[in-house]
C-alpha positions as CSV (number, residue, x, y, z in Angstrom):
1,X,131.3,104.7,73.9
2,X,127.6,104.8,74.1
3,X,127.3,101.0,74.1
4,X,129.8,100.8,77.0
5,X,127.8,103.4,78.9
6,X,124.6,101.5,78.2
7,X,126.1,98.3,79.6
8,X,127.4,100.1,82.7
9,X,123.9,101.6,83.2
10,X,122.3,98.2,83.0
11,X,124.8,96.7,85.5
12,X,124.1,99.6,87.9
13,X,120.4,99.2,87.5
14,X,120.6,95.5,88.2
15,X,122.7,96.1,91.3
16,X,120.3,98.7,92.6
17,X,117.3,96.4,92.1
18,X,119.2,93.7,93.9
19,X,119.5,96.2,96.9
20,X,115.8,96.7,96.8
21,X,115.3,92.9,97.0
22,X,117.7,92.8,100.0
23,X,115.9,95.6,101.7
24,X,112.5,93.8,101.2
25,X,113.9,90.5,102.5
26,X,115.3,92.3,105.6
27,X,112.1,94.3,106.2
28,X,114.0,97.6,105.7
29,X,112.2,100.7,104.4
30,X,113.9,102.4,101.5
31,X,113.5,106.1,102.2
32,X,112.6,108.4,99.2
33,X,114.2,111.4,100.9
34,X,117.1,113.2,99.2
35,X,118.6,114.4,102.4
36,X,119.0,113.0,106.0
37,X,118.0,109.3,105.8
38,X,118.4,108.3,102.2
39,X,118.3,105.1,100.0
40,X,122.1,105.6,99.5
41,X,122.7,105.6,103.3
42,X,120.7,102.4,103.6
43,X,122.2,100.6,100.5
44,X,125.9,101.3,101.4
45,X,125.4,98.8,104.2
46,X,124.6,96.0,101.7
47,X,127.4,94.0,100.1
48,X,125.2,93.9,96.9
49,X,126.0,97.6,96.2
50,X,129.1,97.5,94.1
51,X,132.1,99.7,94.8
52,X,131.5,102.0,91.7
53,X,128.1,103.0,93.1
54,X,129.3,103.1,96.7
55,X,132.1,105.5,95.7
56,X,130.2,107.7,93.3
57,X,127.0,109.2,94.8
58,X,126.1,111.0,91.5
59,X,126.2,107.7,89.6
60,X,124.1,106.1,92.3
61,X,121.5,109.0,92.0
62,X,121.5,108.7,88.2
63,X,120.7,105.0,88.5
64,X,117.9,105.6,91.0
65,X,116.4,108.3,88.6
66,X,116.6,105.8,85.7
67,X,114.7,103.2,87.7
68,X,112.0,105.7,88.7
69,X,111.6,106.9,85.2
70,X,111.4,103.4,83.8
71,X,108.8,102.4,86.4
72,X,111.0,99.8,88.0
73,X,110.7,101.6,91.3
74,X,108.0,103.9,92.6
75,X,107.3,106.2,95.5
76,X,104.7,105.0,98.0
77,X,103.3,106.9,101.0
78,X,103.0,105.1,104.3
79,X,102.7,105.8,108.0
80,X,105.6,105.0,110.3
81,X,105.5,103.7,113.8
82,X,104.8,107.2,115.1
83,X,101.9,107.4,112.6
84,X,103.7,110.1,110.6
85,X,103.2,110.1,106.9
86,X,106.4,109.3,105.1
87,X,107.4,108.4,101.5
88,X,109.4,105.3,100.6
89,X,110.7,103.7,97.5
90,X,109.5,100.2,96.5
91,X,110.4,97.9,93.6
92,X,107.7,97.3,91.1
93,X,107.4,93.6,90.3
94,X,106.0,93.1,86.7
95,X,103.1,90.7,86.4
């Protein structure tokens, strides 16, 4: 059972990283916020987000937490068009 969960987690992580790549290619900012405008709300518009993550927000959040803890994704502070300081999520590309 643990092996099956590990494989599912890897598939979820790959799908989420693919969504980060799509966001970057479209110039979309991936919000770090947990309420209001969220990464989930952005990613559900992408066909790369599989049904199991689209339909299970807790599973989506667990995947995002795994990516943050693994260092595959990090938070970054930036200024938006109104010069307000905001936080976004960005994919970390290994050297």
